C-alpha positions in Angstrom: -10.9 17.8 1.8 -14.6 16.9 1.7 -16.0 15.0 4.6 -16.6 11.3 4.1 -20.0 9.8 4.8 -20.5 6.9 7.1 -21.2 4.6 4.1 -17.9 5.7 2.4 -16.0 5.0 5.6 -17.5 1.6 6.2 -17.1 0.7 2.5 -13.4 1.5 2.7 -13.1 -0.6 5.9 -14.7 -3.5 4.2 -12.1 -3.3 1.4 -9.4 -3.8 4.0 -8.2 -7.4 4.1 -7.5 -7.1 7.8 -11.1 -6.0 8.5 -13.0 -7.8 5.7 -14.1 -10.7 7.9 -15.7 -8.5 10.5 -19.5 -8.4 10.7 -21.6 -5.3 10.7 -21.7 -5.0 14.5 -17.9 -5.4 14.8 -17.3 -2.8 12.0 -19.5 -0.3 13.8 -17.9 -1.0 17.2 -14.5 -0.4 15.7 -15.6 2.8 13.9 -17.3 4.1 17.1 -14.1 3.5 19.1 -11.6 5.1 16.7 -10.8 8.6 15.4 -10.5 9.7 11.8 -7.6 11.9 10.9 -7.5 14.3 7.9 -4.0 15.1 6.7 -2.8 17.3 3.9 -0.4 15.8 1.3 3.2 15.5 2.5 2.3 15.0 6.1 4.2 12.5 8.1 2.1 9.8 9.8 5.0 8.2 11.8 8.7 7.7 11.7 11.3 5.1 12.8 11.8 4.6 16.6 8.3 6.1 17.3 6.3 3.7 19.5 3.8 1.8 17.4 0.6 2.5 19.4 -1.7 2.5 16.4 -2.3 1.2 12.9 -4.0 3.1 10.1 -6.8 2.4 7.6 -6.8 4.6 4.5 -10.3 5.8 4.0 -9.5 8.2 1.2 -6.2 9.3 -0.4 -2.8 7.6 -0.7 0.2 7.0 1.6 3.7 5.5 1.2 5.8 3.6 3.7 9.5 4.0 3.1 13.0 3.8 4.6 16.0 6.1 4.1 19.5 4.9 3.4 22.5 6.5 5.2 22.9 8.7 2.1 19.3 9.8 2.3 18.1 7.7 -0.6 14.5 6.7 -0.3 13.4 3.1 -0.6 9.6 2.9 -0.9 8.4 -0.3 0.7 4.7 0.1 -0.1 2.3 2.5 -1.8 -1.2 2.3 -0.4 -4.7 3.6 -1.4 -8.2 3.4 0.0 -9.0 0.2 1.9 -5.4 -0.5 2.7 -3.8 -0.7 6.2 -0.3 0.0 7.4 1.5 -0.1 10.8 -0.3 -3.1 12.1 2.7 -5.5 12.3 4.7 -3.2 14.6 1.6 -2.3 16.6 0.7 -6.0 17.3 4.3 -6.7 18.3 4.4 -3.7 20.6 7.6 -2.3 19.1 8.6 0.9 17.4 7.7 1.6 13.8 10.5 0.4 11.6 10.0 2.9 8.7 8.6 6.2 7.7 5.0 6.7 6.6 3.8 9.8 4.7 0.6 10.7 2.9 1.0 11.6 -0.8 -2.1 13.7 -1.1 -4.9 14.9 1.1 -5.8 11.7 3.0 -8.3 10.5 5.5 -7.1 7.9 7.9 -8.9 5.8 10.5 -6.6 5.6 13.5 -6.9 2.3 15.4 -5.1 2.5 18.7 -3.6 -0.7 20.3 -5.4 0.0 23.6 -8.8 0.3 21.8 -8.3 -2.8 19.8 -7.3 -4.9 22.9 -10.5 -3.8 24.6 -12.6 -4.6 21.6 -11.0 -8.1 21.3 -11.5 -8.7 25.0 -15.2 -7.9 24.5 -15.5 -9.9 21.3 -12.7 -12.5 21.0 -13.9 -13.6 17.6 -12.6 -10.3 16.2 -9.1 -11.6 16.7 -9.7 -14.6 14.5 -11.2 -12.4 11.8 -8.2 -10.1 11.9 -5.7 -13.0 11.8 -7.1 -14.0 8.4 -6.3 -10.6 7.1 -2.8 -10.6 8.5 -1.9 -13.6 6.4 -2.4 -11.4 3.3 0.1 -8.9 4.6 2.7 -11.6 5.1 2.3 -12.7 1.5 2.7 -9.0 0.5 6.1 -8.8 2.3 7.3 -12.1 0.9 6.6 -10.9 -2.6 8.4 -7.6 -1.9 11.5 -9.5 -0.7 11.5 -11.8 -3.7 11.2 -8.8 -6.1 14.0 -6.8 -4.6 16.4 -9.7 -4.0 16.0 -12.0 -7.0 14.8 -9.9 -10.0 16.3 -7.4 -12.3 14.8 -3.9 -12.6 12.8 -4.6 -15.9 11.3 -7.7 -14.3 10.3 -5.7 -11.2 8.8 -3.0 -13.4 6.9 -5.6 -15.4 5.4 -7.1 -12.2 4.2 -3.6 -11.0 2.6 -2.8 -14.3 0.8 -6.2 -14.4 -0.6 -5.5 -10.9 -2.2 -2.2 -11.9 -5.9 -2.3 -12.7 -6.6 -1.7 -16.4 -9.2 0.7 -17.6 -12.5 -1.1 -18.4 -12.3 -2.8 -21.8 -8.7 -1.8 -22.5 -5.1 -2.8 -21.9 -4.3 0.7 -20.5 -3.1 1.2 -17.0 -2.4 4.6 -15.3 0.5 5.3 -13.0 -0.8 7.1 -10.0 2.6 7.6 -8.5 5.4 9.8 -10.0 8.3 8.1 -11.8 10.5 8.9 -8.8 8.0 7.2 -6.4 7.9 4.2 -8.8 11.6 4.0 -8.9 11.7 4.0 -5.1 9.0 1.4 -5.0 11.0 -1.1 -7.0 14.3 -0.3 -5.4 16.2 1.6 -8.1 17.2 5.1 -9.3 14.9 7.2 -11.6 17.4 7.0 -14.5 17.5 3.2 -14.2 13.8 3.1 -14.3 13.8 5.2 -17.5 16.1 2.7 -19.1 13.8 -0.2 -18.0 10.8 1.5 -19.5 12.8 2.0 -22.7 13.7 -1.7 -22.7 10.1 -2.7 -22.3 9.0 -0.3 -25.1 11.8 -1.4 -27.5 10.7 -5.0 -26.9 7.2 -4.2 -28.0 5.8 -5.0 -24.5 4.4 -1.6 -23.6 3.7 1.9 -25.1 4.5 4.7 -22.6 2.7 8.0 -22.9 3.5 9.8 -19.6 1.4 8.2 -16.8 -0.6 6.2 -19.4 0.8 2.8 -20.1 -0.7 0.5 -22.8 0.1 -3.1 -22.3 0.9 -4.3 -25.9 2.0 -7.9 -25.0 0.5 -9.1 -21.7 2.0 -12.6 -22.1 5.4 -11.3 -22.9 5.3 -8.9 -19.9 4.1 -11.7 -17.7 7.0 -13.9 -18.9 9.5 -11.1 -18.1 8.0 -10.6 -14.7 8.4 -14.3 -13.9 12.0 -14.4 -15.1 
């Protein structure tokens, strides 16, 4: 894994909603007080019942947060890339992590320990207000996940995920970065059910699926399905 430059690290931190309202001095203070951790793909970051003494900023790579059913089935709660944070809700509450977190590829994390953050906020109380602004975005993210899993059928959940993916410049093409199994876990279904949902969207003329490359043929129709 190549070493990140200070600029790459600070740029990733500025993409993070939780940290986006911090000024240059506050970003530098946080970076100076925290460690970066380089993990190979497949490494566990934390697991349930482990005390939540830190939260994590993804500087490079990808991670997933997930739960396991009693049968061992994986329910992916979130997939995160550079500029995203995870673990902060449990850390702020001073409880144990409620789920598993694992990196999906070689990943660099900024590890923000609770003790370090408390000291920084004590020294600069305005940091707390800046971070609260970012926390509201995480709450909206969880509310959306609950709505997706509890109220919508699998094709509608799939349509919503596809619409949220960034299209390649000047095209209606999006690329799946996760595997089909990971995507199935993300929307709370089985891989075979996901395949049927893709077929339903293809048969309806909404998308064209070529492996990880998805062409959105009818954005309005896909949006209508996602809102159903």
